[in-house]
SERO-4910 file (N, C-alpha, C, O; in steps of 0.05 Angstrom, whole numbers):
BEGIN
 pado doro    nc1    nc2    nc3   cac1   cac2   cac3    cc1    cc2    cc3    oc1    oc2    oc3
  Met    A     20    -31      3      1     -6      2     14     36     -8     32     37      9
  Thr    A     14     48    -14     13     70     -1     22     81      6      0     89     14
  Pro    A     39     98     17     51    124     48     21    142     40     10    151     21
  Pro    A     19    142     66    -13    162     46     13    206     50     32    217     62
  Leu    A     -6    209     29     17    236     32      0    252     52     15    272     56
  Leu    A    -14    255     63    -28    264     93    -37    263    115    -61    258    114
  Glu    A    -33    265    124    -38    243    148    -35    275    179    -22    293    188
  Leu    A    -78    250    183    -69    283    207    -89    265    229   -110    252    223
  Arg    A    -78    268    251    -94    264    268    -90    276    291    -68    282    299
  Asn    A   -117    281    308   -127    293    340   -132    329    329   -140    347    344
  Leu    A   -126    332    309   -121    373    302   -153    387    314   -176    384    305
  Thr    A   -140    404    338   -161    418    352   -150    452    333   -130    460    320
  Val    A   -165    458    339   -153    494    331   -184    509    361   -207    505    368
  His    A   -154    533    371   -181    537    387   -165    565    387   -143    569    375
  Ala    A   -188    592    410   -179    604    413   -188    611    445   -209    618    456
  Gly    A   -163    607    455   -153    609    478   -165    578    480   -164    560    464
  Glu    A   -180    579    514   -197    566    521   -212    541    521   -215    519    532
  Leu    A   -226    568    490   -252    554    479   -242    546    444   -233    560    426
  Ala    A   -250    508    445   -253    502    431   -269    499    412   -293    494    413
  Leu    A   -241    509    373   -267    508    353   -277    498    328   -292    505    310
  Val    A   -254    470    336   -254    451    318   -254    426    327   -277    426    335
  Arg    A   -247    408    330   -227    384    356   -248    371    332   -268    377    320
  Gly    A   -221    339    334   -213    319    332   -220    305    319   -233    285    319
  Val    A   -202    327    296   -213    324    255   -186    305    254   -164    309    266
  Thr    A   -194    283    235   -184    260    228   -181    245    213   -196    225    211
  Leu    A   -152    249    193   -160    244    162   -133    227    145   -112    240    150
  Thr    A   -127    209    131   -106    201    115   -119    213     87   -143    209     83
  Leu    A   -102    231     65    -97    215     47    -75    202     36    -53    193     42
  Arg    A    -91    205     18    -68    180    -12    -62    193    -38    -79    202    -53
  Pro    A    -28    193    -45    -31    199    -71    -50    193    -85    -57    170    -88
  Gly    A    -63    215   -100    -85    199   -129   -114    197   -118   -135    197   -130
  Glu    A   -109    197    -94   -147    219    -78   -153    233    -70   -137    247    -56
  Thr    A   -185    240    -74   -187    265    -78   -199    271    -43   -207    251    -31
  Leu    A   -199    289    -33   -216    306     -8   -227    317    -24   -219    322    -47
  Gly    A   -254    324     -9   -270    329    -10   -284    336     19   -300    320     30
  Ile    A   -276    366     33   -287    375     63   -308    374     62   -312    394     49
  Ile    A   -331    365     68   -363    396     68   -375    401     96   -366    393    117
  Gly    A   -389    411     93   -413    408    116   -422    432    123   -416    447    105
  Glu    A   -435    446    141   -445    462    140   -445    486    141   -421    486    138
  Ser    A   -450    511    142   -429    546    145   -422    547    171   -441    539    185
  Gly    A   -398    553    186   -398    546    217   -378    526    218   -356    535    227
  Ser    A   -378    498    210   -371    474    216   -351    471    220   -343    452    233
  Gly    A   -333    495    206   -299    485    220   -283    478    196   -259    471    201
  Lys    A   -292    478    169   -291    464    152   -254    483    139   -235    469    134
  Thr    A   -251    511    135   -244    534    123   -213    529    146   -190    523    139
  Ile    A   -227    535    177   -204    533    196   -190    514    199   -168    517    210
  Thr    A   -199    490    191   -183    466    184   -170    453    177   -160    431    184
  Cys    A   -169    472    155   -157    489    111   -125    494    135   -106    480    140
  Leu    A   -133    517    143   -107    546    166   -101    543    174    -78    549    173
  Ala    A   -111    526    195    -99    511    205    -72    484    202    -55    481    219
  Leu    A    -73    467    174    -47    456    166    -42    471    150    -21    466    138
  Leu    A    -56    500    140    -27    518    129    -14    536    139      4    552    136
  Arg    A    -30    526    155     -8    554    183    -24    589    175    -25    613    179
  Leu    A    -32    572    166    -55    614    169    -76    622    179    -92    639    171
  Leu    A    -75    600    213    -91    617    221    -87    649    228    -66    661    232
  Pro    A   -115    657    227   -118    687    235   -109    680    265   -109    657    273
  Glu    A   -100    708    286    -80    728    300    -99    704    331   -110    683    337
  Gly    A    -96    714    334   -104    689    374   -124    664    364   -140    653    380
  Leu    A   -122    658    342   -125    633    352   -105    600    341   -109    594    318
  Gly    A    -94    589    350    -80    559    349    -94    536    350   -118    531    354
  Ala    A    -63    516    342    -80    488    333    -54    472    342    -30    479    340
  Thr    A    -66    446    354    -44    432    363    -55    404    345    -72    402    328
  Ala    A    -34    382    358    -45    351    333    -29    340    347    -10    348    362
  Asp    A    -41    313    341    -28    288    351    -16    294    343      4    303    355
  Ala    A    -15    294    305     11    292    277     -5    303    259    -29    305    255
  Ile    A     22    310    244     11    342    209     36    320    199     58    321    211
  Leu    A     33    305    182     47    288    168     44    294    132     23    294    120
  Trp    A     73    298    119     56    299     96     84    297     84    106    309     83
  Arg    A     69    269     75     86    258     57    108    252     81    130    264     84
  Gly    A    101    236     92    123    217    124    138    248    127    162    241    125
  Arg    A    138    271    131    154    278    146    134    301    157    117    311    142
  Asp    A    139    309    183    134    315    205    123    346    199    135    367    203
  Leu    A    113    344    196    110    392    205    104    417    220    102    441    217
  Ala    A    101    389    247    100    407    270    117    414    277    115    436    288
  Gly    A    145    402    276    166    397    277    189    429    263    212    439    267
  Leu    A    168    434    248    192    459    221    180    470    231    158    467    240
  Ser    A    199    494    231    200    520    230    172    547    211    155    546    193
  Glu    A    179    558    222    160    584    197    178    581    173    168    575    151
  Arg    A    201    585    175    222    590    146    219    571    133    216    572    109
  Glu    A    217    532    153    226    514    131    191    512    124    182    515    102
  Phe    A    183    508    136    150    500    123    136    515    106    115    508     96
  Arg    A    155    549    102    144    564     71    144    555     48    126    557     31
  Pro    A    169    544     47    161    534     17    156    509      3    159    502    -21
  Cys    A    143    494     30    119    465     26     92    490     23     75    480      8
  Arg    A     82    518     32     61    528     33     57    537      0     72    555     -8
  Gly    A     35    526    -20     35    550    -49     54    523    -66     53    524    -90
  Arg    A     66    507    -57     88    494    -74     79    452    -84     79    436   -103
  Glu    A     71    454    -44     78    419    -50     38    434    -39     19    424    -52
  Met    A     33    446    -26      7    432    -15     -1    461    -11     16    476     -2
  Ala    A    -29    470    -18    -48    493    -23    -77    495    -24    -88    479    -38
  Met    A    -99    519     -7   -122    514    -15   -140    527    -25   -138    551    -24
  Val    A   -166    514    -40   -180    535    -59   -202    529    -48   -217    509    -43
  Phe    A   -198    577    -41   -215    593    -16   -248    582    -34   -256    574    -56
  Gln    A   -255    588    -12   -292    598    -30   -292    608    -52   -292    596    -73
  Asp    A   -292    631    -48   -286    647    -77   -257    659    -84   -243    677    -76
  Pro    A   -254    637   -104   -213    650   -102   -205    671   -114   -183    682   -112
  Val    A   -232    679   -133   -222    696   -152   -237    727   -131   -239    746   -146
  Gly    A   -242    731   -117   -258    747   -103   -233    749    -78   -229    771    -67
  Ser    A   -222    733    -73   -199    727    -51   -171    738    -63   -167    744    -86
  Phe    A   -152    740    -42   -128    748    -40   -115    728    -20   -121    727      4
  Asn    A    -94    712    -34    -81    691    -26    -62    701     -5    -42    713    -11
  Pro    A    -71    694     28    -53    701     43    -26    691     50    -11    700     68
  Ala    A    -21    661     26      2    656     31     29    667      7     51    657      6
  Lys    A     16    689     -9     37    704    -14     28    742     -9      5    750     -7
  Arg    A     51    757     -9     56    780     -4     44    807    -21     39    809    -45
  Ile    A     43    817     -9      4    827    -15      2    847    -47    -18    853    -59
  Gly    A     44    854    -57     44    857    -86     51    847    -97     71    855   -110
  Trp    A     38    812   -100     41    789   -117     29    808   -128     39    826   -141
  His    A     -8    802   -119    -32    809   -116    -32    821   -147    -13    835   -156
  Pro    A    -56    814   -165    -56    839   -196    -71    860   -183    -80    857   -161
  Pro    A    -73    883   -198    -75    906   -183   -122    904   -189   -136    921   -178
***
């Protein structure tokens, strides 16, 4: 069996003591497609933002494991993680045409 591309175990996103998302576990293998669906406000976007380390100020995330191609992302510094974001892993936002890409500097965006 092919090793997972992404393995996420027990992700929790929190604002102080308040858990906004808790217990998210998923595995994605090469060639698979994963769609995350749910009601508005159920934590879909915040889960993906946590994976990409793009959470708004004041929010934090913990997980038992965040493995990308077998590499532990939790152990990487922001500088080490930055090349992975956008090149190896990315997020399609709900309104990709009208949204700024938070992984890029503002000058990168077309006027």
